[in-house]
C-alpha positions as a Markdown table, in Angstrom:
| # | Residue | x | y | z |
|---|---|---|---|---|
| 1 | Unk | 71.4 | 228.1 | 164.1 |
| 2 | Unk | 70.0 | 225.9 | 166.8 |
| 3 | Unk | 72.6 | 223.8 | 168.2 |
| 4 | Unk | 70.1 | 221.7 | 170.7 |
| 5 | Unk | 70.5 | 218.2 | 170.1 |
| 6 | Unk | 67.2 | 216.2 | 169.2 |
| 7 | Unk | 66.8 | 214.9 | 172.8 |
| 8 | Unk | 67.0 | 218.8 | 173.9 |
| 9 | Unk | 64.4 | 219.9 | 171.2 |
| 10 | Unk | 62.0 | 217.3 | 172.2 |
| 11 | Unk | 62.2 | 218.2 | 175.7 |
| 12 | Unk | 61.9 | 221.9 | 175.0 |
| 13 | Unk | 58.9 | 221.4 | 172.9 |
| 14 | Unk | 57.5 | 219.1 | 175.6 |
| 15 | Unk | 58.0 | 221.7 | 178.0 |
| 16 | Unk | 56.3 | 224.1 | 176.0 |
| 17 | Unk | 53.3 | 221.9 | 175.7 |
| 18 | Unk | 53.0 | 221.2 | 179.0 |
| 19 | Unk | 52.6 | 225.0 | 179.9 |
| 20 | Unk | 48.9 | 225.4 | 178.5 |
| 21 | Unk | 47.8 | 222.5 | 180.4 |
| 22 | Unk | 46.6 | 222.5 | 184.1 |
| 23 | Unk | 48.4 | 219.3 | 185.3 |
| 24 | Unk | 48.9 | 218.5 | 189.2 |
| 25 | Unk | 52.3 | 219.2 | 190.8 |
| 26 | Unk | 55.0 | 216.7 | 189.7 |
| 27 | Unk | 52.8 | 215.2 | 187.0 |
| 28 | Unk | 54.6 | 216.9 | 183.9 |
| 29 | Unk | 58.1 | 215.4 | 185.3 |
| 30 | Unk | 56.6 | 211.7 | 185.9 |
| 31 | Unk | 55.0 | 212.0 | 182.0 |
| 32 | Unk | 58.5 | 213.1 | 180.7 |
| 33 | Unk | 60.4 | 210.5 | 182.5 |
| 34 | Unk | 60.7 | 206.6 | 180.3 |
| 35 | Unk | 59.4 | 203.8 | 182.0 |
| 36 | Unk | 61.8 | 201.9 | 179.7 |
| 37 | Unk | 63.9 | 202.1 | 176.5 |
| 38 | Unk | 64.7 | 199.1 | 174.3 |
| 39 | Unk | 67.8 | 198.9 | 172.0 |
| 40 | Unk | 67.6 | 196.8 | 169.0 |
| 41 | Unk | 70.1 | 195.5 | 166.7 |
| 42 | Unk | 69.3 | 193.9 | 163.7 |
| 43 | Unk | 70.9 | 193.0 | 160.3 |
| 44 | Unk | 69.4 | 193.3 | 156.9 |
| 45 | Unk | 70.7 | 192.4 | 153.4 |
| 46 | Unk | 70.2 | 194.7 | 150.9 |
| 47 | Unk | 71.6 | 194.3 | 147.3 |
| 48 | Unk | 73.9 | 191.7 | 148.0 |
| 49 | Unk | 75.5 | 193.6 | 151.2 |
| 50 | Unk | 74.9 | 193.3 | 154.9 |
| 51 | Unk | 74.0 | 196.4 | 156.9 |
| 52 | Unk | 73.8 | 196.6 | 160.5 |
| 53 | Unk | 70.8 | 198.6 | 162.3 |
| 54 | Unk | 70.2 | 200.0 | 165.9 |
| 55 | Unk | 66.6 | 201.2 | 166.5 |
| 56 | Unk | 65.3 | 202.4 | 170.3 |
| 57 | Unk | 61.9 | 202.7 | 171.4 |
| 58 | Unk | 61.1 | 204.1 | 174.7 |
| 59 | Unk | 57.6 | 203.7 | 176.6 |
| 60 | Unk | 56.7 | 206.4 | 178.7 |
| 61 | Unk | 53.6 | 205.1 | 179.8 |
| 62 | Unk | 51.9 | 201.5 | 180.3 |
| 63 | Unk | 49.0 | 202.6 | 182.2 |
| 64 | Unk | 46.9 | 201.6 | 179.2 |
| 65 | Unk | 48.0 | 198.2 | 178.7 |
| 66 | Unk | 48.9 | 196.2 | 176.4 |
| 67 | Unk | 51.0 | 198.2 | 175.1 |
| 68 | Unk | 51.5 | 198.2 | 171.1 |
| 69 | Unk | 54.9 | 198.4 | 169.5 |
| 70 | Unk | 55.5 | 201.0 | 166.9 |
| 71 | Unk | 57.6 | 199.4 | 163.9 |
| 72 | Unk | 55.9 | 197.0 | 161.7 |
| 73 | Unk | 58.5 | 194.7 | 159.4 |
| 74 | Unk | 55.7 | 193.0 | 157.4 |
| 75 | Unk | 52.6 | 194.3 | 155.6 |
| 76 | Unk | 50.6 | 191.3 | 157.5 |
| 77 | Unk | 52.2 | 191.8 | 161.0 |
| 78 | Unk | 49.5 | 192.6 | 163.4 |
| 79 | Unk | 49.0 | 193.3 | 167.0 |
| 80 | Unk | 48.4 | 190.7 | 169.6 |
């Protein structure tokens, strides 16, 4: 059984994929680093009870502005 954490598993897969690319020196290390990580906490009422959820979003590159977020809370939400 593999005891690697999720982050370790992602890192291993990233490094494996990068081994197939001809990137300039240091570029793979620059890509793997996050520019920023956002933490959100919000409450949701489900079946009469309140539940708290925590979510995270990491941004690796903002060079293709504007950056569009990933989670949509309503079907009619759209990019601004």
